[in-house]
BATIPA-141432 format. One line per field, with one value per residue: z, x, y of N, C-alpha, C in turn; residue in one letter; chain. Coordinates in steps of 0.02 Angstrom, whole numbers, plus 50000, padded with zeros to 5 digits. Layout:
# BATIPA-141432
n.w <- (Z	...)
n.u <- (X	...)
n.v <- (Y	...)
ca.w <- (Z	...)
ca.u <- (X	...)
ca.v <- (Y	...)
c.w <- (Z	...)
c.u <- (X	...)
c.v <- (Y	...)
r <- (A	...)
c <- (A	...)
END
This chain:
# BATIPA-141432
n.w <- (49896	49874	49843	49722	49636	49641	49557	49422	49435	49463	49345	49249	49296	49269	49129	49097	49154	49076	48956	48995	49008	48877	48847	48933	48969	48940	48840	48830	48744	48653	48681	48565	48467	48518	48520	48383	48338	48400	48327	48207	48130	48099	48131	48081	48173	48293	48297	48308	48435	48518	48488	48488	48598	48715	48737	48741	48852	48957	48957	48990	49121	49183	49166	49235	49365	49386	49383	49491	49592	49595	49622	49747	49822	49814	49877	50005	50044	50042	50135	50240	50288	50293	50258	50162	49998	49820	49820	49937	49931	49861	49722	49641	49671	49625	49488	49455	49486	49388	49275	49303	49301	49164	49118	49182	49123	48994	48905	48847	48736	48629	48596	48614	48678	48771	48904	48957	48939	49023	49148	49158	49158	49279	49367	49343	49387	49524	49557	49531	49631	49745	49726	49740	49873	49928	49904	49986	50117	50259	50320	50320	50370	50357	50218	50194	50259	50179	50060	50103	50131	50003	49935	50006	49978	49838	49832	49893	49800	49690	49741	49753	49618	49573	49649	49592	49464	49295	49228	49230	49149	49142	49276	49291	49207	49275	49397	49351	49304	49422	49489	49425	49292	49163	49051	48877	48835	48723	48613	48567	48666	48771	48717	48720	48856	48894	48879	48989	49095	49078	49095	49228	49299	49266	49331	49463	49476	49465	49587	49678	49755	49849	49920	49985	50070	50154	50241	50349	50420	50417	50462	50466	50332	50271	50323	50255	50133	50057	49966	50035	49997	49856	49841	49892	49800	49673	49695	49726	49606	49510	49557	49547	49406	49358	49427	49387	49250	49260	49315	49211	49119	49178	49274	49447	49552	49697	49839	49788	49776	49906	49956	49873	49885	50023	50034	49963	50031	50145	50075	50018	50111	50174	50105	50020	49894	49828	49820	49724	49582	49594	49665	49570	49474	49549	49586	49459	49421	49518	49482	49352	49378	49458	49362	49272	49354	49365	49234	49213	49309	49337	49307	49284	49271	49243	49364	49428	49407	49502	49612	49644	49672	49785	49872	49892	49935	50043	50165	50177	50197	50323	50399	50384	50447	50578	50608	50608	50713	50820	50819	50737	50609)
n.u <- (48948	49081	49135	49071	49127	49259	49322	49298	49370	49500	49523	49522	49633	49732	49729	49768	49896	49955	49961	50051	50165	50201	50235	50341	50514	50687	50707	50592	50434	50331	50155	50072	50148	50155	50019	49992	50079	50023	49907	49956	50016	50132	50310	50420	50515	50458	50344	50406	50469	50356	50267	50347	50429	50392	50248	50221	50302	50243	50116	50150	50198	50079	49997	50070	50070	49930	49892	49965	49908	49770	49787	49848	49743	49646	49712	49731	49600	49567	49657	49631	49713	49798	49930	49961	50017	50056	50185	50190	50149	50247	50246	50296	50434	50463	50435	50533	50645	50652	50666	50790	50866	50863	50940	51061	51107	51120	51013	50935	50998	50953	50826	50735	50617	50629	50652	50529	50444	50503	50484	50344	50323	50385	50299	50179	50212	50234	50107	50031	50081	50040	49904	49875	49911	49813	49703	49727	49748	49662	49686	49720	49833	49928	49938	49995	50119	50175	50189	50281	50390	50415	50448	50564	50650	50661	50721	50844	50901	50913	51008	51115	51141	51180	51294	51373	51389	51443	51510	51540	51444	51332	51296	51262	51149	51062	51046	50989	50866	50807	50792	50691	50604	50527	50582	50617	50516	50402	50256	50234	50287	50203	50083	50110	50108	49985	49866	49881	49876	49745	49668	49702	49656	49520	49481	49502	49407	49292	49291	49251	49132	49143	49251	49196	49108	49199	49238	49158	49212	49279	49199	49069	49057	49062	48945	48847	48853	48971	49099	49241	49361	49361	49360	49486	49569	49538	49564	49701	49748	49709	49779	49909	49927	49909	50010	50125	50126	50150	50278	50346	50342	50402	50496	50545	50442	50399	50287	50190	50074	50032	50018	49926	49794	49777	49764	49646	49549	49477	49389	49295	49220	49293	49276	49334	49294	49239	49351	49437	49441	49464	49587	49671	49675	49733	49858	49914	49922	50013	50131	50152	50176	50291	50378	50386	50454	50575	50623	50639	50725	50878	51015	51163	51152	51005	50880	50808	50641	50586	50666	50632	50497	50508	50572	50469	50366	50413	50429	50292	50240	50295	50229	50095	50103	50132	50016	49925	49974	49948	49815	49739	49706)
n.v <- (51116	51157	51032	51003	51095	51060	50957	51012	51135	51089	51016	51118	51190	51095	51090	51221	51220	51120	51188	51285	51206	51194	51322	51360	51334	51293	51385	51502	51510	51624	51651	51662	51596	51466	51428	51436	51335	51224	51206	51167	51264	51402	51413	51279	51236	51276	51195	51072	51082	51100	50990	50876	50879	50964	50955	50811	50782	50857	50798	50667	50687	50726	50610	50512	50566	50568	50431	50382	50459	50420	50286	50292	50351	50250	50142	50195	50200	50064	50007	50086	50188	50337	50349	50260	50214	50195	50138	50066	49934	49873	49868	49972	49964	49835	49846	49939	49863	49758	49837	49899	49783	49752	49856	49831	49712	49755	49742	49837	49879	49806	49852	50006	49988	49891	49932	49999	49886	49793	49855	49851	49713	49680	49748	49679	49549	49573	49619	49505	49419	49489	49487	49351	49342	49423	49344	49235	49284	49351	49466	49638	49697	49596	49593	49719	49700	49600	49672	49772	49690	49639	49757	49796	49688	49699	49824	49795	49705	49792	49882	49794	49764	49890	49905	49809	49853	49843	49946	50126	50189	50105	50109	50244	50251	50165	50234	50354	50305	50260	50379	50446	50524	50626	50674	50690	50603	50523	50528	50400	50319	50353	50306	50170	50132	50178	50091	50003	50093	50143	50027	49992	50107	50102	49983	50021	50124	50049	49987	50079	50092	49990	50039	50148	50081	50018	50116	50104	50003	49836	49728	49784	49821	49696	49648	49719	49664	49671	49595	49558	49495	49498	49637	49673	49604	49663	49798	49798	49741	49839	49953	49903	49882	50014	50084	50014	50046	50183	50185	50123	50224	50337	50301	50282	50370	50448	50480	50574	50503	50492	50623	50697	50630	50651	50790	50808	50735	50801	50884	50804	50743	50644	50527	50390	50345	50456	50530	50482	50526	50672	50664	50605	50707	50814	50759	50739	50874	50922	50853	50902	51038	51024	50972	51078	51168	51098	51112	51251	51292	51369	51282	51183	51046	50958	50939	50787	50729	50642	50671	50804	50784	50705	50795	50884	50800	50719	50799	50831	50703	50672	50769	50729	50605	50647	50719	50615	50542	50625	50621	50705	50678)
ca.w <- (49845	49859	49810	49653	49597	49650	49497	49366	49446	49454	49274	49216	49316	49233	49059	49096	49168	49017	48908	49021	48993	48808	48845	48974	48961	48938	48797	48830	48681	48662	48678	48496	48430	48543	48496	48311	48329	48422	48274	48145	48093	48125	48111	48089	48235	48348	48297	48333	48507	48553	48479	48498	48661	48774	48749	48768	48919	49003	48960	49028	49192	49207	49169	49289	49427	49393	49400	49560	49637	49602	49655	49818	49853	49820	49928	50070	50061	50055	50196	50291	50316	50251	50239	50109	49931	49774	49836	50000	49917	49827	49649	49611	49678	49583	49420	49448	49489	49323	49229	49318	49278	49092	49108	49207	49074	48928	48861	48813	48672	48576	48577	48666	48711	48822	48971	48981	48942	49083	49205	49162	49179	49351	49402	49337	49431	49592	49564	49535	49698	49794	49716	49773	49946	49946	49903	50041	50184	50280	50358	50283	50398	50324	50149	50198	50277	50118	50015	50129	50121	49931	49919	50035	49941	49773	49843	49907	49737	49650	49771	49736	49548	49567	49679	49546	49396	49257	49206	49255	49107	49165	49342	49280	49179	49329	49445	49318	49302	49490	49513	49395	49247	49103	48997	48813	48822	48659	48611	48557	48733	48808	48688	48739	48926	48906	48891	49057	49139	49071	49126	49300	49324	49259	49384	49526	49476	49477	49657	49722	49804	49903	49961	50029	50121	50201	50292	50407	50451	50378	50484	50444	50259	50256	50342	50205	50071	50021	49963	50053	49959	49789	49847	49898	49738	49618	49712	49717	49535	49476	49578	49519	49335	49348	49453	49342	49189	49274	49323	49144	49081	49209	49327	49515	49580	49758	49883	49761	49790	49975	49969	49838	49918	50089	50024	49935	50075	50183	50031	49994	50169	50192	50069	49970	49827	49798	49815	49671	49524	49613	49683	49507	49443	49589	49580	49392	49423	49557	49444	49297	49407	49477	49301	49247	49397	49346	49170	49213	49360	49305	49332	49231	49265	49258	49419	49410	49432	49563	49667	49662	49703	49853	49913	49910	49966	50106	50222	50183	50227	50395	50429	50385	50499	50643	50619	50625	50779	50871	50816	50701	50541)
ca.u <- (48964	49153	49148	49047	49174	49327	49348	49303	49425	49563	49530	49541	49702	49774	49733	49810	49965	49980	49979	50113	50221	50221	50263	50400	50569	50752	50695	50519	50402	50273	50090	50046	50186	50136	49951	49998	50111	49975	49858	49990	50043	50193	50375	50431	50552	50410	50303	50449	50477	50293	50236	50393	50467	50359	50181	50222	50331	50193	50063	50177	50199	50010	49972	50105	50042	49860	49887	49990	49860	49711	49808	49857	49678	49614	49747	49716	49533	49568	49695	49607	49774	49817	50001	49969	50029	50072	50248	50186	50140	50306	50238	50344	50502	50470	50440	50599	50695	50658	50694	50862	50895	50874	50996	51122	51130	51125	50959	50906	51033	50915	50769	50717	50555	50644	50647	50459	50416	50531	50450	50275	50327	50398	50238	50130	50233	50220	50034	50008	50097	49997	49835	49873	49912	49747	49656	49741	49746	49602	49710	49750	49901	49971	49949	50044	50184	50200	50210	50342	50444	50429	50482	50631	50690	50675	50770	50909	50927	50935	51070	51166	51159	51218	51359	51412	51383	51503	51545	51507	51387	51275	51278	51228	51083	51021	51030	50942	50800	50780	50776	50627	50603	50485	50618	50625	50464	50368	50187	50233	50298	50141	50035	50126	50087	49916	49817	49889	49850	49673	49640	49710	49611	49451	49469	49496	49343	49239	49293	49241	49077	49170	49295	49151	49082	49252	49245	49119	49247	49274	49142	49008	49055	49044	48876	48802	48858	49033	49146	49305	49415	49360	49379	49559	49599	49531	49599	49773	49761	49704	49835	49970	49931	49918	50075	50175	50128	50182	50350	50372	50347	50442	50540	50518	50424	50362	50255	50132	50016	50011	50002	49865	49732	49771	49739	49578	49502	49430	49340	49246	49191	49336	49250	49385	49264	49232	49417	49478	49451	49501	49657	49707	49686	49780	49924	49939	49939	50074	50189	50165	50208	50359	50419	50400	50507	50636	50647	50657	50777	50943	51068	51200	51123	50933	50858	50762	50574	50577	50700	50591	50436	50526	50585	50404	50323	50439	50406	50219	50230	50309	50175	50036	50114	50127	49945	49893	49999	49916	49744	49706	49689)
ca.v <- (51166	51152	50968	51006	51136	51036	50925	51059	51183	51052	51000	51181	51204	51048	51111	51282	51200	51085	51241	51316	51161	51208	51390	51369	51287	51327	51443	51513	51527	51667	51617	51657	51545	51401	51414	51422	51269	51173	51196	51147	51321	51431	51388	51207	51225	51283	51134	51018	51092	51091	50925	50820	50884	50992	50928	50742	50782	50880	50747	50611	50706	50724	50541	50477	50591	50548	50360	50374	50490	50379	50224	50308	50361	50184	50101	50224	50178	49992	49993	50133	50218	50394	50345	50210	50241	50140	50104	50029	49863	49847	49865	50019	49938	49776	49870	49969	49810	49725	49887	49904	49720	49758	49902	49799	49663	49786	49719	49895	49888	49772	49894	50055	49967	49841	49961	50001	49819	49763	49885	49826	49643	49680	49768	49625	49495	49594	49622	49436	49393	49523	49463	49286	49355	49450	49288	49188	49314	49388	49524	49694	49707	49546	49616	49774	49672	49566	49726	49802	49642	49637	49819	49794	49639	49728	49877	49764	49680	49849	49906	49745	49773	49952	49892	49766	49880	49827	50006	50188	50208	50066	50135	50308	50237	50137	50287	50400	50274	50257	50447	50465	50582	50620	50707	50654	50554	50533	50504	50328	50288	50363	50260	50101	50118	50202	50038	49977	50145	50146	49967	49998	50159	50077	49935	50059	50159	49999	49966	50137	50081	49950	50082	50186	50035	50002	50169	50082	49947	49774	49688	49817	49817	49627	49639	49748	49626	49681	49539	49588	49465	49527	49707	49676	49580	49710	49861	49785	49731	49904	49995	49873	49897	50086	50103	49985	50086	50248	50172	50109	50287	50390	50278	50283	50435	50433	50528	50609	50460	50504	50693	50720	50607	50681	50858	50805	50700	50842	50916	50755	50710	50587	50468	50372	50338	50523	50562	50452	50569	50733	50647	50595	50773	50852	50728	50757	50945	50930	50830	50948	51098	51005	50964	51146	51194	51064	51137	51322	51304	51379	51239	51149	50979	50960	50897	50734	50741	50603	50705	50861	50757	50683	50854	50912	50750	50691	50839	50823	50637	50678	50809	50686	50555	50681	50734	50552	50523	50666	50610	50758	50655)
c.w <- (49823	49821	49737	49608	49595	49585	49436	49373	49436	49381	49235	49232	49279	49160	49051	49107	49110	48963	48929	49007	48921	48802	48877	48962	48962	48893	48793	48761	48695	48651	48606	48455	48452	48517	48422	48299	48349	48368	48206	48104	48120	48098	48125	48154	48296	48354	48325	48409	48544	48549	48494	48565	48719	48788	48773	48837	48971	49012	49000	49103	49221	49216	49226	49356	49439	49413	49471	49610	49649	49636	49729	49854	49864	49875	49998	50093	50079	50122	50254	50328	50269	50230	50185	50042	49886	49792	49897	49988	49875	49751	49615	49613	49633	49509	49407	49446	49421	49271	49239	49295	49203	49076	49127	49155	49002	48879	48822	48746	48614	48551	48632	48705	48766	48892	48995	48986	49006	49146	49214	49183	49254	49391	49400	49382	49504	49606	49570	49604	49751	49788	49748	49849	49969	49947	49966	50110	50197	50315	50312	50306	50366	50253	50147	50212	50218	50069	50038	50119	50047	49909	49945	49996	49872	49779	49856	49843	49691	49676	49754	49664	49537	49595	49632	49474	49357	49235	49230	49214	49128	49232	49335	49254	49233	49378	49415	49316	49371	49517	49482	49353	49190	49044	48936	48803	48758	48662	48601	48623	48776	48784	48709	48809	48939	48917	48962	49108	49138	49105	49202	49331	49320	49314	49451	49531	49490	49550	49705	49773	49863	49949	50009	50086	50174	50254	50356	50448	50413	50397	50460	50368	50237	50271	50293	50135	50030	50024	49974	50012	49889	49789	49850	49831	49684	49633	49702	49643	49497	49493	49550	49446	49323	49370	49408	49278	49201	49283	49255	49105	49111	49261	49395	49539	49639	49787	49854	49773	49861	49982	49937	49871	49987	50085	50004	49987	50114	50140	50007	50052	50190	50161	50015	49900	49791	49791	49756	49615	49542	49632	49621	49476	49482	49584	49512	49389	49460	49517	49385	49322	49427	49417	49269	49288	49379	49282	49172	49265	49326	49338	49274	49218	49286	49315	49394	49443	49497	49623	49691	49697	49774	49899	49935	49954	50033	50167	50233	50215	50302	50430	50435	50441	50569	50659	50641	50695	50835	50867	50778	50631	50541)
c.u <- (49037	49168	49126	49096	49245	49356	49351	49361	49493	49576	49552	49614	49751	49783	49776	49883	49995	50000	50044	50174	50246	50254	50331	50452	50634	50749	50619	50494	50342	50208	50067	50082	50167	50067	49953	50027	50063	49924	49890	50018	50110	50256	50383	50468	50506	50367	50342	50455	50413	50268	50282	50428	50422	50290	50183	50253	50281	50137	50087	50178	50128	49986	50005	50077	49971	49853	49912	49940	49799	49727	49817	49791	49642	49646	49735	49646	49530	49600	49675	49665	49796	49890	50013	49979	50052	50136	50243	50178	50197	50301	50289	50415	50513	50476	50508	50654	50705	50685	50769	50898	50910	50931	51062	51151	51131	51070	50928	50940	50995	50857	50755	50655	50568	50633	50574	50426	50439	50496	50380	50275	50339	50337	50185	50147	50217	50145	50005	50021	50052	49925	49826	49872	49844	49694	49664	49732	49681	49622	49742	49822	49950	49987	50000	50114	50216	50227	50275	50401	50465	50468	50554	50677	50709	50727	50839	50941	50951	51001	51128	51188	51198	51288	51404	51409	51448	51543	51507	51445	51324	51250	51239	51157	51036	50999	50979	50872	50768	50761	50711	50630	50555	50518	50623	50574	50427	50297	50184	50245	50236	50088	50047	50100	50014	49865	49821	49863	49774	49639	49644	49662	49539	49434	49460	49430	49285	49236	49271	49185	49101	49215	49254	49126	49135	49263	49206	49156	49234	49212	49076	49001	49035	48970	48826	48814	48922	49076	49216	49363	49419	49381	49454	49593	49597	49564	49674	49790	49759	49762	49901	49979	49945	49988	50131	50182	50163	50257	50382	50382	50397	50492	50506	50506	50378	50326	50193	50068	49992	49981	49936	49800	49722	49743	49665	49528	49455	49375	49285	49217	49228	49309	49300	49357	49260	49299	49458	49493	49487	49574	49700	49724	49738	49851	49955	49961	50005	50135	50204	50199	50280	50404	50434	50457	50575	50666	50671	50710	50845	50998	51101	51172	51049	50917	50810	50694	50561	50610	50659	50527	50450	50539	50520	50365	50347	50420	50330	50203	50241	50254	50111	50043	50107	50054	49908	49912	49963	49840	49705	49685	49618)
c.v <- (51161	51087	50969	51044	51107	51006	50972	51109	51149	51035	51061	51198	51158	51068	51173	51264	51162	51134	51275	51272	51171	51277	51395	51314	51325	51389	51453	51533	51573	51628	51608	51604	51475	51381	51398	51353	51213	51157	51185	51204	51343	51398	51313	51191	51229	51220	51075	51022	51075	51019	50866	50821	50905	50962	50856	50738	50804	50829	50686	50625	50702	50653	50502	50500	50567	50475	50347	50403	50447	50312	50235	50316	50294	50142	50129	50204	50105	49976	50037	50165	50275	50394	50293	50245	50184	50102	50059	49954	49833	49843	49911	49992	49878	49796	49900	49916	49777	49773	49895	49841	49723	49805	49869	49751	49690	49765	49776	49909	49856	49815	49945	50037	49916	49868	49967	49932	49784	49789	49858	49752	49639	49698	49712	49566	49512	49595	49552	49406	49424	49501	49395	49293	49380	49395	49245	49219	49350	49454	49576	49706	49658	49567	49672	49747	49636	49618	49758	49755	49638	49699	49819	49746	49666	49783	49850	49737	49736	49878	49859	49755	49837	49944	49853	49790	49871	49888	50068	50207	50170	50092	50200	50297	50210	50190	50336	50371	50275	50326	50472	50528	50571	50657	50660	50598	50573	50508	50428	50291	50295	50314	50188	50085	50137	50146	50010	50028	50146	50087	49971	50048	50136	50028	49970	50095	50111	49977	50021	50127	50040	49990	50125	50142	50020	50056	50151	50029	49883	49733	49718	49813	49747	49615	49668	49718	49636	49618	49566	49560	49494	49601	49715	49658	49634	49777	49853	49777	49798	49949	49969	49889	49971	50109	50076	50024	50153	50240	50158	50174	50335	50366	50285	50354	50423	50493	50563	50569	50464	50574	50714	50695	50638	50752	50856	50781	50745	50874	50869	50714	50647	50521	50449	50365	50405	50558	50537	50499	50635	50720	50637	50663	50813	50824	50743	50829	50956	50910	50875	51012	51083	50999	51032	51177	51163	51094	51209	51339	51312	51337	51202	51080	50982	50912	50843	50746	50704	50636	50764	50838	50735	50742	50888	50863	50725	50733	50834	50756	50638	50716	50767	50635	50586	50698	50671	50530	50561	50663	50663	50736	50626)
r <- (M	I	E	R	L	L	S	P	V	L	L	L	A	C	L	V	T	L	L	L	T	C	L	L	G	S	T	P	L	P	M	E	R	V	V	S	A	L	F	G	G	G	D	A	A	D	R	L	V	V	W	S	I	R	L	P	R	G	L	A	A	F	L	V	G	A	T	L	G	I	S	G	A	A	L	Q	G	L	L	R	N	P	L	A	E	P	G	V	L	G	V	S	A	S	A	S	L	V	A	V	F	S	L	Y	Y	G	L	V	A	F	S	P	W	V	L	P	V	A	A	I	I	G	A	L	V	A	T	A	L	L	T	L	A	A	I	R	T	Q	S	V	V	T	L	I	L	I	G	V	G	L	S	S	F	A	G	A	L	M	S	L	M	M	N	L	A	P	N	P	F	S	L	T	E	M	I	N	W	M	L	G	S	V	A	N	R	S	F	S	E	I	G	F	V	A	P	F	M	I	L	G	V	A	I	L	L	L	T	R	R	G	L	S	A	L	T	L	G	E	E	A	A	N	G	I	G	L	N	L	R	N	Q	R	I	F	T	V	L	G	A	G	L	A	T	G	A	S	V	A	L	A	G	A	I	G	F	V	G	I	V	A	P	H	I	I	R	P	F	V	G	H	D	P	A	R	S	L	F	P	S	A	L	L	A	G	L	I	L	M	V	A	D	I	F	V	R	I	L	P	S	Q	T	E	L	K	L	G	V	V	A	A	L	I	G	A	P	A	F	V	W	I	A	M	Q	R	R	T	G	H	D)
c <- (A	A	A	A	A	A	A	A	A	A	A	A	A	A	A	A	A	A	A	A	A	A	A	A	A	A	A	A	A	A	A	A	A	A	A	A	A	A	A	A	A	A	A	A	A	A	A	A	A	A	A	A	A	A	A	A	A	A	A	A	A	A	A	A	A	A	A	A	A	A	A	A	A	A	A	A	A	A	A	A	A	A	A	A	A	A	A	A	A	A	A	A	A	A	A	A	A	A	A	A	A	A	A	A	A	A	A	A	A	A	A	A	A	A	A	A	A	A	A	A	A	A	A	A	A	A	A	A	A	A	A	A	A	A	A	A	A	A	A	A	A	A	A	A	A	A	A	A	A	A	A	A	A	A	A	A	A	A	A	A	A	A	A	A	A	A	A	A	A	A	A	A	A	A	A	A	A	A	A	A	A	A	A	A	A	A	A	A	A	A	A	A	A	A	A	A	A	A	A	A	A	A	A	A	A	A	A	A	A	A	A	A	A	A	A	A	A	A	A	A	A	A	A	A	A	A	A	A	A	A	A	A	A	A	A	A	A	A	A	A	A	A	A	A	A	A	A	A	A	A	A	A	A	A	A	A	A	A	A	A	A	A	A	A	A	A	A	A	A	A	A	A	A	A	A	A	A	A	A	A	A	A	A	A	A	A	A	A	A	A	A	A	A	A	A	A	A	A	A	A	A	A	A	A	A	A	A	A	A	A	A	A	A	A	A	A	A	A	A	A	A	A	A	A	A	A	A	A	A)
END
C-alpha cells in the first residue's frame, strides 16, 4: 500500500515545491500574481521573475537532484553497496575537472556554452574509461577502485589549477563552479543538457530488471541468465551520462545520490529496480527544498547549493555508514 502511494505522493510534493520556488525568494510574490504570471498574465515584471529566474532555477534543481538520485540508486544496486553514489566512480570529478580547465584557460570567454560542453565532455571521457574497465574486469571491487582513483586524480588536478590560478577572478569562478549552484540558470541551458539526462535515465530504467537480479548475488544472477558484463556497462554508461549532464547544469553537488535511495529502499522491499523512480523524485525534492532555503536565508552572500547539500548529506552519509557497520542496513 505504501509503495503504491510513494511515487504519487512524492510527485505531488515535487509539483507543490516547484510552485513554492516561484513564490519564495528574496522578494516573495503572492500566489495570485505567480499563478497569473505562469499563465502569461499579470505584470511584465512578475512574468520576468517567474519565467526567467525562479521557474528555471527550481526546475534545474529538480532535474539535477532527480538524475543524481536515480544514478545513485542504480549504482547502489549494481555495486550492492548503500554508500555508492554518482561521485564514487569519478564521473562527477572528471566532469568538474574539464569545466575547471575551461575556466582556468579562459575558454568561457568565447561562448557561455563552453562550460556545460566541457563538463559533458569530461563526463563522457570518464564514462568511456569506466565502460572499458567494466568490459575488461570481472570484479565490482576493481571497478570501484578505478573510479576512486579517477576521482582522486581529477581532484588533484583541480587543486593544482586552483593553486596556479592566474588571477583572483579565475580562482573565484573555479571555486564557485566546484561548490555547485543552480542560480541564474535558463531554459536554454536546461534544454542543452536535457537530452543527455533523458538518455542516461532511459538507459538506467532499461537496466532495472538486472538490478533486481543482482540482489541474489552475482553467481545466482548469472545462473538465471543475466549478462553481468552488459549490466555493468549499461549501468555505468547511464549513470555517467546522467551525472555528467547534472554537473554541466549545476556544478559539483554531492551526497543527494546516497541519501535519497537510502531513504526510499525500505519502502520498496530493498529492491533497487523499484527504488529508481522514487529515488529520483525524492532527490529532486530534496534539492528544490535546499535551494529554497538558500534563497530565503538572510545573508549578504548567497550560500551555494552544493554546500547546503553537503551540510545535509554528510551527516546522513556518516549515519548510513555507521548503520552498515553495525549490521542494521
